[in-house]
C-alpha positions, 0 to 999 in steps of 0.5 A: 500500500502506498502513501496518498498524494497531496492532491488526493488529500486535498480532494478528500478535504473538499469532499468533507467540507461539501458533506459537512458544512459550517451551517450543518455543524452549527445545528449541533449544540456543541458547535453552535458558536463555531466560527469559520476559523474554528471550522477550518481548524476542526476539519484540518485536525480531523484530516491530520488524525485520519492521515496519522491513522492511515500512515500507521495502517500502511506501516503495519501492512508494509512490515508484514509483507515478506521481502 
């Protein structure tokens, strides 16, 4: 398994922002006072978390492949 490209990560970020808009997120009581900057940071942190999980998964799979 290979590491995702920057382009695919950017496309994924755009898809997430299209699926969960700031207006939709503000309907959740916890996020009702969320600003645009806070929304961008929340999406970025979720992206970083997902990438870390993916990298750990890829590293685990690559280490199990016999040479």
